Structures are given as structure tokens and as C-alpha cells.
N, C-alpha and C positions, 0 to 999 in steps of 0.2 A: 492232739485230745485222743483221749482211747473212753471205752465205754467199758464198764466193770458192773457185773451183776452177782450181788451175793446170794439171789435167790435162786430157784429152779422153777422148771415149767414156765407157765405163761401167766400173766397176770391181768385182769380188766380192772379200770379205775371207773369208777362211775361219778365223775368229775367235771370241770367246765375246762375245756381244751386249750383255749383261748387263753386262761388264766394260769393254766400251768404252764403256758409257751412264756406268755410274759414273766413268770416267776424264773424259768431254767434263763431266758434273754438275759434279765437284770445280773443274776448271780455269774454267769459263764461271762457276761461283760467285763464286770467286778473282777473277775480273778483275770483275766486278759489284760486288763488295764494296770493291775497292782504285778504281774509278773513280766517281767523281759524275757525271762528264759526260763527253761524249765520243764514242768508238767502240769498239765491240767486234767483233774480224772474226774468222770462223773459216774455216777449209778444208783442204785436202789437196794434196800434191804427189807423183807417184811418183820415188822415189829409187834408182833399180836393182831391187835386189829389196825393198824398202821402200815403204810408203805413208808418206809425213812429213804427221801432221796437226800445224793448228799453234791457236793462240789467242791474239790480240792485243788489247791494250787500249790505252787513253793515260792510262792511270791514275797513280798517284803512282810508278810505278817502282822497282827493287832495286838496293842498289849491288852490284858485281861482288864485293864480299868477302863477301858473303851466295851466290853460288850454289851454291856446294858442300852449304850446313849448310841450304838451305829444304826438301831434300827429306827431310831427319832427322826424326823423329816430337818433335813437342810443340814443334818451333822455328817461330817468325816472323821474317820479314825482319829488319828491326833495330826494336825494342819502342818506339824514339820514335815510332816513324812510322805503326808497327800498333796500338798500344796502343790507340786509339780505336775499332778495329774486331773485330768479335766472332769468335771459333773459337778451337778447341785446337790449332792447329798439327799436324793429322794429316792433313788433304787431300792435300798435295803427297806426303806418306810413302805415303798410301794408292797414289794415282797412283803413284809409283816402282815400289812392290809390284806393282801390277797390269802395268803395262806390260812389268815383267821378267819376269811369269807369260805373258803374251804374246809373247816373244821379241822385245821391242823396248827401245828407251832413250829416256829422257825429259831434255830441258835446257831453259835459260834463257837469253835474251838481254831485256835491259833498259838503259833510260837512265834517271836520277834523275831525279824529277819529268817524265816525260815519257812512256814507256813501257814495254811489257812483253809479251815474247811466248814462250810455253810451247811445245814443241812434242815431238811424241812419235812413235817408229816402230813399227811392225808389220811382220810379213813380207808380202810380194804374192806375188801369181803372176798372170802375164798371162792376159788369156784366149784367145791366141792359143797357149797352152802346155795349156790343158786340153780333153780331150775335149767333142763335143757333148753325150753324156751325162752327164758330169761337170757340165755348166754346168746341165744341167736339175736336177740332184742340189743344186748349189749355190742355185741359185734359189729352193729350195723352203728351204734349211735356212740361209742365211747371210745376214747384212746387204748390202745393195746400196748403192752411192752413184751417183747417175748425174748428169752433169754440167748438165742441162738443168734442173734447177732454178731456179725463177723467183729472183731476188733481190728481200727484201721493202723497201720504201720508206717 
């Protein structure tokens, strides 16, 4: 796995760390489950008033016909493709619910037999818009993502 940051500097996210952790755990677990070999990449970029996180793989892919249903409960993409993979079909539905609670949206882009990218947004406040007093408060209470994390090889 490798970490990639398309943004620059430090961002502070005012959000629920446990819910973000659960979203990433579910998405990365799915990517690992459906990628027997290849790469998994995750990171983020700033898009206006939101941080858009992504998790990409080089796995089996998802046909576009399933984009609207894979986030429903107890649904797995194509049963013939996913039959050999364990799971209840709840992970993506949980992610969708949690992302909604955090004020964001979730989506997918994929190519069959190639790759899949799941992405989700959550609200973002730029540091230049936060007072120094609030920065200290955020630093003690909120998740921080810094762009100088070394990439594991």
C-alpha cells in the first residue's frame, strides 16, 4: 500500500475520528478482498469546501450497472464475481451512512477486470480561516493529516 497526498501543507479535519477510521477500514478491507495482486493506493485532495478521500485498487472492478446499488444493504456487486469473497454486503452501506452523517457523499468509479476507486467527501475548513486559538483547540481534539508522511516501499 502507498500513501499519496495531492494537497499541500497540513489540513485539520473537524470530524469524528472513529467514524473516519471505520470508513477507511471498510473501504480498504474491500479493496484487499477484491485485489489478489497489484496495488492499493489511498489519499486525499482538497475540492472546494470538502476533503475528498479516495481508495484505489487494481482488483476485479465493478460494472457500471452496479454503481447505484452497491451502497445498498446486503448487496454485493455481481454475484458471479463476488461469490468467492466473504462478506455480508453491509460494508459499503455502512460507509454510505457514516459519510452522510459526517456531511459528505460517497461514490465509485471502476473498470471491470482492471481497477476500482471509492471516494468520499467530508467538509473542510482551511487553516487560514481558523483563528490561532482554534488551531490549538483543533490540534488537541481533531484528526490531523500531514503531507510529509514518507511513502512506504
